[in-house]
N, C-alpha and C positions, 0 to 999 in steps of 0.2 A: 504493500500500500504506500509506503514511503517513497519508493522508486516512482510509482505512477504519479504521485502528488508532485514530486520534484520535477518530473518531465513536464507536467502541465504548467507549473509555475514558470519553468524556463521558457516554454513556448509563449506564454503570455508576456514574458519579459521581452522576447524578440518582437512581438507585435507592438508593444509599447515603444520600444526603441525605433522601430521602423515608422510608426505613426508620428513620433516626435520629430524625426528627420523631415517628414513632409511638412509639418506645421512650422518647424524651425526655418525651413527654406523661405517661407512667406515672411517670417518675422525679421530675417536678416538680409532681405533683398537690398535694402537701402543702408546697410551697415548695422549699427547697433549691436556689435559683438559684445562689448562691455556690458551694455544694458541687459542683453539676454542672459549672460552669465550671472550678473548681479541678481536679477529677478529669480533665477533658479536657486541661488544660494539662500536668498531671503525667504523663499517658500520652503526650501528643503530643511533648514534648521528647525523651525517649530514643528514641521511634519514628522521628522525623525525623532524629535524629543517626545512628542505625543506617543508615537509607536513604541519607543523604548520604555516609556512609563507603563503603557498598557501590557507590554510583553513581559515586564518585570526586570528587563536587563538594566534599566537605569539604577536599580538598587545596588548593582555591583560596581558603580562608578567609583565609589570611594575605596573599594577594595582591590581593584585591578592594579597591576604594577605600572609604575611611571613609564616603563619601557613601552608598554602597550599604547598608552596615551600619546607618547612622543612619536611612535611609529605611525599611528593612524593620522596624527596631525600632519606629518610629513607627506603621507599619502594624499591628504586633502590639498596641500599646496601643489603637489605635482599633478594630480589627476583633475581635481575640480576647479583649480585656479588656472594654472598654466596650460595644461592639456586641453581642457574644455574651451578655454578662450581661443586658443589657436585653431581648434576644430570649428568653432563658430565662424572665425574669420575665413577659414577654408570654404565652408558652406556658402558664405557670402560671395566669394569670388567665382565659384564654379558650380555650386549646387551639391546635393547629397549623392547623386549617382556617381560623381567623380570622387568626392571626399570620403564617403562612408566605407567603401571597400578598402581604401588605403589605410584609413584609421583602424578598421577592424583587423587588419593584418598585424596589429600589435600582438595578437594572440600567437602568431607565428614567431614574432621576435621574442616574446616571453618564453616560448617553448625552447628556442635555441639558447637563450640566456640561461634557462634552467639546465641545459646540457653542460654549458660552460661553467656556471657558478655552483649549481646544485648537484652536478655529476649525474644527471638523469640519463637514462638509456637512449641510445641511438637506434632507430628502427628504419626499416625500408619505407614504412608509411611516412615517417618524418622527412626522409630524403625526397620522396615523391611530392610531399606537401610543399617543401621548399621550392622544388622545380616548378610546380603549378603556380605557386604564388609569384615566382619570378616572371613567368609568362604573363600573369595578370598585371604586374607592374609595367612590363614592356608595353602592353596594350594601352594602359593609361598614359604612359609617356608619349606614345604616338598621338594620343588625343591632344596633348599639350604642345605639340610641335607648332611653332609659329603663333601660339596663342599665349600671350604674356600672363594674362589673368589665370589661366588654367595651370601654367607652370608654377605660379606663385601658390595656387591652391594645393598642388601636389606636394610642394615643399612643406607647407604648413601641416597638411594632414600626415605627412611622413614623420615629421617631428612629433606630432601628437601620438602617433603609433608607438614610437620609442618611449615616450613618457608614460603612456598607458601600460606598456609592457613592464617597465620598471615598477610602476605602482602595483601591478598584479603580483609581482614577486614579493613585494613588501607586504601585501595583504595576506598572501599565503603564509608567510613567516609569522604575521601577526596572529593568525588563528592557531598557531602552535602555543601561543602564550595564553590566550583566552578565546573561547568560542562564543563570542558575543557580536554577531554581525550587525545588528541594528545599532547597537551602541558604537560600534566602530565607524559606521557611516555618519552617525551624529557627531562624533568627535572630529571626523574629517571635514565635514561641512562647517562646523563651528570654528575650526582653525582658519578657515578661508575667509570668513565673514569680516574680521578686522582688517584683512589685507584689502578687500574691495572697498570697505568703508574708508580706509585711509587714502585710497586713490581718488576719492571725491574731493580731495584738496586741490586737485588739478582742475582748472577752469574748463578745459576741453572735455574732460570726463563728465563734469557736472552738466555741461551744455548738452552732451549726448543724451544723458539720462532724462533731462528736462524736456528735450525736444521730441521724445517718443510720442507719436500721436496715438489716438485711441485704437485705430485699426491695427497698427503694429503691436501695441501693448497687449491687445487681446491674443494675438498669435504667440507672443513671447510668454505670456502667462500660461496658456494652454501647453506650450512646449515644455515649460518648467515643470508643470504637474506631471506630464507624461514621462519625462526623463527621470524625475525624482522617484516616481512610483516604479519605474523600470529598474533603477538602481536598488531600491528596497527589495524587490522581488528577486533580483539577481543574487543578492547576498543570501536571501532565504533559500533559494534553489541550491546554491553551493553548500549551504548548511545541511541540506537534506540528502543530496546525492553527490557523486564524484564529479570532478571537473571534466573527466572524459565523457560524461553523459551531458552535462550542462553546456559545455563549450560549443559542440556542434549544433545544438538546438538554438542557442542564442545567436550563433553566426548566421542563421537563416534570415536574420534581419537584412542582410545584404540583398538577398533575392526578393524578400518582401518589399524592401525599399524600392528596388528596381521596378517591380510591378506597380506599386502605389504611385511612384513618380510618373510612370508612363500613362497612368489613368488620370491622376489628379493634377500633377505639376508639369505636364509635358512641355508647356511653353517656357518654363523656367529652368529646365534641365538639359544636359547634354546627353542624349540617348542615341547611340549609334552602334555600329558593328564592334568597335574597339571597347566601348564601355560595357556592352553586354557580355562579350567574351571575357573581358578583364574581371568583371564581377563574378562570373561563374568560375573562372580559374582560381581566383583568390578564395572563394567559398569552399571549393573542393580542396584547395591547399590547406585551409584551416582544419577541415574535417580530417584530412589525411594526417596532419601533425598530431591532433588530439587523440584519435582512436588508437 
């Protein structure tokens, strides 16, 4: 029963992430990368606090080691501040069909960092996964030939992938200290909030936040709710079943996003032969590495 529940939660997570990508594209068409990230953090902190209280995990906050708190605070800075901000910028420049598969390939990077740092085993599937992912990257690079904005998006999403991979390794290590996923997300989000509030001292940042119109704000709020719920369910799924089960299911967000984008956001996305083949290759590469 635990396995079936974990699989269901992981698939709902993929749906939430793919849906967030569609809504996010509308919200950052005119920029607003900082505003989108700030709104997601402002909504996420109280959301995770409430869930941690209801789940009972908050009661362990004063008992957990400082190492756990410091680790997940670092994860917050890397993942939810730097990584997510760069990803939002990437989506602004070229859309989610180009950005999401590159960003999602962070799972591939995490797998190979695991081999180098954690001495994990090397398998034929992992070698095939790397090969397929490389083909996927080549397809997206061809999309960016001669298109400056797409090249910039590829660079930003690639940096995001490395950051998300590093954060994944830290999260895995964190759960060896204490298996408190909701509290971990709450600590990560809370550690980022002062950073973003501090950025409000810059006039350009304040102007961006104040200039958000109601239309864009609606999309950014919906996007924030979707991505935050997705993160919550992702941690719950990982707490229920193994990464080898959760990873491939969540990575279906690449294919779901491609379908949703073609139906809903066709005029705002780059959908062609290269992006379709690239998305499929990276998805299969992720599955190959994780199984």
